[in-house]
C-alpha positions in Angstrom: 0.0 0.0 0.0 1.4 3.4 -1.0 0.8 6.5 1.2 1.1 10.1 0.4 3.5 12.1 2.6 0.5 13.7 4.3 -0.9 10.2 5.2 2.5 9.1 6.4 2.8 12.2 8.6 -0.6 11.4 10.1 0.4 7.8 11.0 3.6 9.1 12.7 1.9 12.1 14.3 4.4 14.5 12.6 4.2 17.4 10.2 4.6 16.8 6.5 7.6 19.1 6.6 9.3 16.8 9.2 8.6 13.8 7.0 10.3 15.5 4.0 13.2 16.4 6.2 13.6 12.9 7.5 13.5 11.4 4.0 16.7 13.4 3.4 18.3 13.4 6.8 17.3 10.1 8.4 16.7 7.7 5.5 13.0 7.5 5.8 12.1 5.3 2.8 10.1 7.1 0.0 9.5 6.5 -3.7 8.8 8.8 -6.6 5.5 7.9 -8.2 4.0 10.0 -11.0 6.4 12.8 -10.0 5.2 12.7 -6.3 6.9 11.2 -3.3 5.1 8.3 -1.6 5.9 5.9 1.2 5.2 2.2 1.2 3.2 1.3 4.4 5.3 -1.8 5.2 8.6 0.0 4.7 7.4 3.0 6.7 6.3 0.7 9.6 9.7 -1.1 9.7 11.7 2.1 9.5 9.7 3.5 12.4 10.3 0.4 14.5 14.0 0.5 13.7 14.4 4.1 14.5 12.3 4.2 17.7 9.6 6.4 16.2 6.1 5.9 17.7 3.7 4.8 15.0 -0.1 4.3 14.9 -1.1 0.6 14.9 -3.5 1.7 12.1 -0.5 1.8 9.8 0.1 -1.9 10.1 -3.6 -2.6 9.7 -3.6 -0.6 6.5 -0.5 -2.3 5.3 -1.4 -5.9 6.0 -5.1 -6.1 6.8 -6.5 -7.6 10.0 -3.9 -8.4 12.7 -2.8 -11.9 13.5 -3.7 -13.3 16.9 -0.2 -13.6 18.4 0.9 -14.6 21.8 2.3 -11.9 24.2 5.9 -11.0 23.9 6.6 -12.6 27.3 5.2 -15.9 25.9 7.2 -15.5 22.7 10.4 -15.1 24.8 9.6 -18.2 26.7 9.3 -20.1 23.4 12.5 -18.7 21.9 14.5 -18.5 25.1 17.1 -16.1 26.5 20.7 -17.2 25.9 24.1 -15.8 27.0 27.7 -15.8 25.8 27.1 -15.6 22.1 30.5 -15.5 20.4 31.9 -13.2 17.7 34.3 -10.2 17.5 32.7 -8.7 14.4 29.2 -8.2 13.1 29.4 -11.0 10.5 30.9 -13.4 13.1 28.1 -12.6 15.6 25.4 -13.1 12.9 26.9 -16.4 11.9 27.0 -17.5 15.5 23.4 -16.4 16.1 22.2 -18.4 13.0 24.2 -21.5 14.1 22.4 -21.7 17.4 18.9 -20.5 16.5 16.2 -23.1 17.1 15.1 -23.3 13.5 13.3 -26.0 11.4 15.6 -28.5 9.8 14.8 -27.4 6.3 16.0 -23.8 6.8 19.3 -23.0 4.9 21.4 -21.4 7.7 24.1 -20.3 5.3 21.6 -18.4 3.2 20.0 -16.9 6.3 23.4 -15.7 7.6 24.2 -14.1 4.2 20.8 -12.4 4.1 21.3 -10.9 7.6 24.8 -9.7 6.6 23.4 -8.1 3.5 20.8 -6.3 5.6 23.5 -4.9 7.9 25.4 -3.6 4.8 22.3 -1.6 3.9 21.9 -0.1 7.3 22.6 -1.0 10.9 19.9 -2.9 12.8 21.3 -1.4 16.1 18.5 0.5 17.7 20.6 2.2 20.4 21.6 1.5 24.0 23.6 -1.6 22.9 20.6 -3.4 21.4 20.1 -4.7 17.9 17.3 -6.5 16.1 18.9 -8.3 13.1 16.5 -8.9 10.2 16.2 -8.2 6.5 14.6 -5.1 5.1 11.7 -7.0 3.5 10.4 -9.0 6.5 11.5 -12.6 6.4 9.0 -15.3 7.2 10.8 -18.5 8.2 9.2 -21.9 7.6 8.0 -22.2 11.2 4.5 -23.2 12.5 4.7 -20.9 15.5 6.3 -17.5 16.2 9.1 -17.1 18.7 11.4 -14.4 20.0 15.0 -15.1 21.1 17.2 -12.8 23.1 21.0 -13.3 23.0 23.6 -11.6 25.2 26.9 -11.3 23.5 30.1 -12.6 25.1 31.6 -9.2 24.3 30.1 -6.0 22.9 30.5 -5.6 19.1 30.3 -2.5 16.9 27.1 -2.7 14.8 27.5 0.9 13.5 24.5 1.9 15.5 23.4 5.5 15.2 24.2 6.3 18.8 27.7 4.8 18.5 27.2 2.3 21.3 28.5 -1.2 20.7 25.9 -3.9 20.8 25.7 -6.4 23.6 22.2 -7.8 23.2 20.3 -9.1 20.1 16.7 -9.9 19.6 15.8 -12.3 16.8 12.3 -13.2 15.8 11.0 -16.2 13.9 7.5 -15.7 12.3 5.2 -17.9 10.3 4.0 -14.9 8.2 5.2 -11.5 7.1 2.3 -9.9 8.9 3.3 -11.6 12.2 6.9 -10.5 11.7 5.8 -6.8 11.6 3.5 -7.2 14.6 6.4 -8.8 16.6 8.6 -5.9 15.6 6.0 -3.5 16.9 5.7 -5.5 20.2 9.5 -5.3 20.7 9.6 -1.6 20.0 6.9 -1.0 22.6 8.6 -3.1 25.2 11.9 -1.5 24.7 10.4 1.9 25.3 9.9 0.9 28.9 12.8 2.2 31.0 12.6 -0.7 33.5 12.9 -3.4 30.8 15.8 -1.6 29.1 17.6 -1.3 32.5 17.0 -5.1 33.0 18.6 -5.7 29.6 21.6 -3.5 30.4 22.0 -5.4 33.7 21.7 -8.8 31.9 19.0 -9.7 34.4 18.1 -13.4 34.8 15.7 -14.8 32.2 12.9 -15.2 34.7 13.2 -11.6 35.7 13.2 -10.3 32.1 10.1 -12.3 31.2 8.4 -11.1 34.4 9.0 -7.5 33.5 7.8 -8.0 29.9 4.6 -9.6 31.3 4.1 -6.6 33.7 4.7 -4.0 30.9 2.3 -5.8 28.5 -0.3 -6.2 31.2 -0.2 -2.4 31.9 -0.9 -1.7 28.3 -3.8 -4.1 27.9 
């Protein structure tokens, strides 16, 4: 779905002038159609999530139709797990190590997935600030899994992901989704959770898995 810049501004609660400025200054994705700039709804949603910009859930509804009935983020973390001591001294090494240990279906080509994730990082960092990254491809990837899951990895040592704030990354979220729509919804859930100061502080403190899941459950419960 294509949006006019005015429509995009409405979904982000910004002025159209700010949207035009961010296209130039912050890489907000836009396309020239019939001599006018437009935004793709899915690309705009993902860009907003990556850059920590609050966005109306109506944008996702416009982009992908009715929302999937997904488990809560705390439940997704229980499914995917929280793991520590992920190895790697460079971004490609970390992504390769992540793919090697992901709980994926047997028919997933891990070499291909690693190369896709590396290519995505070459386009632009998935580091979202405060030492956290969410590696994924620009066009949402739907792995051949029956159920969604979210995995949190703490790195053995911080690694430079070229994040906008310059902070090296020490924690990675990786999501597995059965559909593209579910992928986008999960990105939105992560973005919401990471806006909570208590959860971010727990991440920085490398809190035990039970504590992280408990905080996630509390934050989501407050928003319900």
